[in-house]
C-alpha positions in Angstrom: 208.0 -20.8 143.6 204.8 -21.5 141.5 203.4 -24.1 143.9 203.6 -20.9 146.5 201.8 -18.3 144.0 199.1 -20.5 143.7 198.5 -21.4 147.0 197.9 -17.5 147.9 195.9 -16.8 144.9 193.1 -19.5 145.5 193.4 -18.5 149.6 193.0 -14.6 148.1 189.9 -16.2 146.2 188.8 -18.0 149.0 188.8 -15.1 151.5 186.7 -12.6 148.5 184.0 -15.2 148.3 183.6 -15.3 152.1 183.3 -11.9 152.9 181.0 -11.5 150.1 178.7 -14.6 151.5 178.8 -13.2 154.8 177.5 -9.3 153.9 173.6 -9.2 154.3 171.7 -8.8 151.2 169.1 -5.9 152.9 170.0 -3.2 155.7 167.0 -1.7 157.2 167.8 1.7 158.5 165.8 4.5 160.5 166.6 7.8 159.1 164.2 9.4 160.7 161.9 8.4 163.6 159.0 5.8 162.9 160.0 5.9 158.9 162.5 2.9 158.4 164.1 2.2 155.2 165.1 -1.3 153.8 168.5 -0.5 151.3 168.9 -3.7 148.8 172.6 -3.7 148.3 171.9 -6.1 145.3 169.6 -3.5 143.4 170.7 -0.1 144.9 167.1 0.2 145.2 165.8 1.9 149.0 162.6 0.3 149.8 159.9 2.0 152.1 160.2 -0.2 155.2 156.8 0.0 156.0 153.6 -0.6 154.0 151.3 2.4 153.4 149.5 3.3 157.0 151.8 1.3 159.1 155.0 3.3 160.4 157.5 2.7 163.5 160.5 0.6 164.0 157.8 -2.4 163.6 155.8 -1.4 161.2 152.9 -1.2 163.7 149.2 0.8 162.2 146.6 -0.7 159.8 148.0 -1.0 156.0 145.7 1.0 153.7 144.6 -0.5 150.6 143.5 1.3 147.3 143.2 0.9 144.0 146.0 1.4 141.3 145.8 4.7 140.5 145.5 5.8 144.3 148.5 3.8 145.3 150.8 5.3 142.2 149.8 8.6 143.8 150.5 7.9 147.1 154.3 6.8 146.3 154.3 9.6 144.0 153.4 12.0 147.0 155.4 10.7 149.4 157.6 12.2 151.6 159.8 9.6 153.7 162.4 8.7 155.7 163.7 12.0 154.0 163.5 11.5 150.5 160.6 12.4 148.0 161.3 10.9 145.0 159.6 7.5 145.7 157.5 5.3 143.1 155.6 2.2 142.5 158.2 -0.3 142.0 157.9 -2.5 138.6 156.4 -6.2 138.8 160.3 -6.9 138.5 161.6 -5.0 141.7 158.6 -6.0 144.0 159.1 -9.8 143.1 162.9 -9.3 143.8 161.8 -8.6 147.6 159.5 -12.1 147.6 161.3 -14.6 149.9 160.4 -18.3 148.9 162.5 -19.7 151.9 159.1 -17.9 154.0 155.8 -17.7 153.3 152.8 -16.5 154.8 154.0 -13.9 154.2 156.6 -14.7 151.9 159.3 -12.3 152.9 162.1 -11.6 155.5 159.9 -10.0 158.2 162.9 -9.4 159.9 164.1 -6.7 157.5 160.2 -5.8 156.9 158.3 -6.7 159.5 154.6 -5.8 159.4 154.0 -7.1 156.2 150.6 -8.7 155.6 149.9 -12.3 153.3 148.4 -9.7 151.0 148.6 -8.5 147.2 150.7 -5.2 146.7 150.5 -3.2 143.4 153.3 -2.9 141.2 153.7 -0.3 138.1 153.3 -2.6 135.6 150.7 -2.5 133.5 149.5 -4.7 130.9 150.3 -3.2 127.6 147.5 -5.4 125.9 145.2 -4.1 128.4 145.6 -0.9 130.4 142.8 -1.6 132.8 144.7 -4.2 134.3 148.0 -4.5 136.2 150.4 -6.7 138.0 149.9 -7.7 141.2 152.6 -9.7 143.5 150.5 -11.4 146.6 152.9 -11.9 149.4 151.3 -14.6 150.8 152.7 -17.0 148.5 155.1 -15.1 146.5 152.8 -15.3 143.5 152.2 -12.5 140.8 148.6 -12.1 138.9 147.6 -9.5 136.4 144.7 -7.6 138.1 141.9 -5.0 137.7 143.0 -1.6 138.4 140.0 -0.7 140.7 140.6 -3.9 142.7 141.9 -2.9 146.4 145.4 -3.9 147.1 148.8 -2.5 149.5 151.7 -0.6 148.5 155.2 -0.2 149.0 157.0 2.5 147.5 160.9 2.5 146.2 162.9 4.9 144.9 166.2 4.6 143.1 167.5 3.4 139.4 
C-alpha cells in the first residue's frame, strides 16, 4: 500500500511541474486596435507592447527618443489599450524583460516585436546624483547610469 501512495504522489508532482514548465511567461494581447500589451505571468506587470512612437501588431513606426523627464511624462500621460495608469519602469523591472538568449536586441522579439537595439530609460534615479538615471541597453541587455538629458527610448509598464 505504501508504494502505491508514493507512486501516485510522484506522478502528481511530475504533472504539476510539466504544466508549469509549458506555460508561457509572456502573453501578448491587443485589447485596443494598434495598442498591444504584454502581460508577464511571473511578475504580474503589464508592458506597453511597443516602444514610444510605435504601434500595431508588429510595432511599426519610428520609435521616439527623449530625455529622461520627457520619458517619465510620456508614460504618466499615456492612454494605451484602455489604461491610463502607466509609468516608466524601474531598473529592475526593465532588466527583467531582457532575454540574454537573444542579442541585437536582447529581448524576445516574438513578444516585443520592433524593439530596437538601443538604450531605454528606467525610472531609477541615482540617489547620490539625481542628474543621472539608469538606462538599459537592449543591444546586449547591459545597464548603466547616464545623464538624464541623453535621448533614450521608453517602454511603459503598469501594475504592482
